[in-house]
N, C-alpha and C positions, 0 to 999 in steps of 0.2 A: 857754625864751621858752612860755612856756606855750599860751594856746588865741589863736585866727585873731586877733581884734581887740587881744588884747593882745600877739601876735607881730609884728602889724604897728607897731604904736608902739614896741615896744622896737627895730624894727628901724631903726623912722627915725631914733630918740633915738642909737644905735649906731650909723648912718653919720653923723650929724650931729654927735659926739664923733671918729669917726675923721679926717674933716677927708680929705688929702689924703694920708694914711698909709694903707699898704701894711699888709695881715696876712700876713707872713712864716710860713710852718709848716718847723720844722729837725724831724731827728732822722735815726734809720740806715734805710737801703732798708730796706721793708716795714713802716717805723711807720704806713702811710696816708695820706701827708703829700699822694700826690694824689686819691684815691678820698673822702678827708674835704673836702679841700681843693674838690673841685669841688661838694660836696653844700653847704658851709658857702658858697664863694659865690653857687651858686642862693639859698640860704636869704636871702643879706643883697643879693640882685639887684646882685651884683658881678663884675664876669669875674672870672676864674682864668686864671693863667697856671704855667705849669710850664717849670721853670727846664734842665730836661734836653728837653724838646724845644725850648725855645728855643736852646740851645747847639746840637742837631742841626742845626735851621733854617740857622743862622749859619754853621756849617762845613759845613751839607752833609753830616755824616759820622753816622753812628750813635755812641752813647756806645762801644761795644764798637771800633767802628775806629779812631776818634779815641784810646784808650788802646793798639791795638794798633800807632796808626802812631806818635802823639806820647808816651807815656806818661804819667806818672799827673801829673808838674809841670804840663808843658805843658796837659793837659786842665781842672786843678784853676787857671792862669793865667787862661783863658777862663772860667771858672765864676764865678769873682770878677770877670771884667769882666760875663759877662750880669747874675748878680742884683745885682751893686753898678746899674746903670742899671734892671734891674725895678723896684728897693727907692726911686725916685725917682718911679716910672712911677703910683700907688697915684692916686685908693683902690682896690685889689683885691688878691685874695688870692693868693699866691702859694707853689707849692710848693714848697723849693730840694732842691738833691742832696743827700744825706746827709753830703758833704764841706766842702758852702759854708761852713757857721755857719765851722768852725775857721780858716779862713782869720781874718788879725786885722784888716785892713780891711774887709773883707764881713763883721763884726762889727756894728763902731762905726758901719759906712752903716747897716747895718740898726735900729741904737741909734738914731740920729737922724732915720728915717724910717720906722717900721714901727714896730707891737706886734710880738714876736716871740713864737711859741708850741712850744714842744716837745713833740710830740707820741712820749711816753715807752712804747718799748713793752719786755718781756719778751724773753729768748735764745726760747724754746719758740716766743712767738706770731711773733720775725721771723722765724724759721726757716725755719716754717708756710707762712707766705708767701713767702718768697724763693723756694721751693723750686718753687714754680707755674712761675718764668720762668727761663729760661738764660741771659737778657744781663746779668748782674749780672758786672762785670769784676776788682771785688775778691773774690768768691766762687772764681772759676776757680785756687783753692788745693788743697792734696792733703784738706783738711782744713778743710772751710768751716764747720763749727758752731765750731772753733777759730777762727778768722781773726773771724767775727761776734763771738765772747768778747773775742777783743782789741779788737774793735773800738768795741767796749762798753765796757772798761775805759779808751780811750784818751778815746773822744769824750763820753761820759754828763758826766763834770765839765763841759765846754767847755759841753753843750746846754743843763748845769742854770742856764748865766747868760741864758737864754731871760727875757721878761716874764714869762712864764704858763707854766706843765708840765699838760698834760694826759693820763693815762692812754691808752694804745690798747691795747685788748684786744678780743677777742673778740665786740663787740655790731653792733648795725646801726650801718653809717657816720653816720647823719643823727642819731644819739645822739649820735656823741662829734662831730659837727659842730656842734647845737644846744649841750653843754656848751662845745666852745670860744668860742661866740658869747657865751654868759652870764659865761665868764669873762673874754674882751675889754672884754663890756660895764662887768662890774666892775671892771677895771682900769683902762679909760679914765674911770669916775666918783671912783675913787683916786685917780686924779691930774690930776685938773680940782683937785681943791682946793688 
């Protein structure tokens, strides 16, 4: 989405083609769903919603508190309800929790109401990013790196069902957001025919 004038035209065209659909970012923790999502939303003049923030507001608890009090299965059930609700409130950009796309019903809802974008990152990138914060319940293990490796093995084949795959790497988030916007534009154009 090149220069200023052409960027505005591209954004207007993308927004028109998007209609009421949501752009849903999926991927593992640390992939950049929130940071890239915010920049993408700003670029496209759309609202940004983070499913984890929505879950915390609905439950009045933090994600770690939810895991502690109710366990992962109850958290995942709440996450599915929140993501499925957000999916139909477009147009907007939604950053989903890492496990949200693993739910088959959620994937089906997103397939019918959103353009899904997998922000794919390698193990080293993910570990470098998640090590900055200690609020990752799934990484509260004896070997967080091995846990992340297991999550990659389990989840990447499912994330691969997303409409678009964008490599999340250590470049400016604006660059990745621009790549997402271009890929969404191309996807919408292909599927218009």
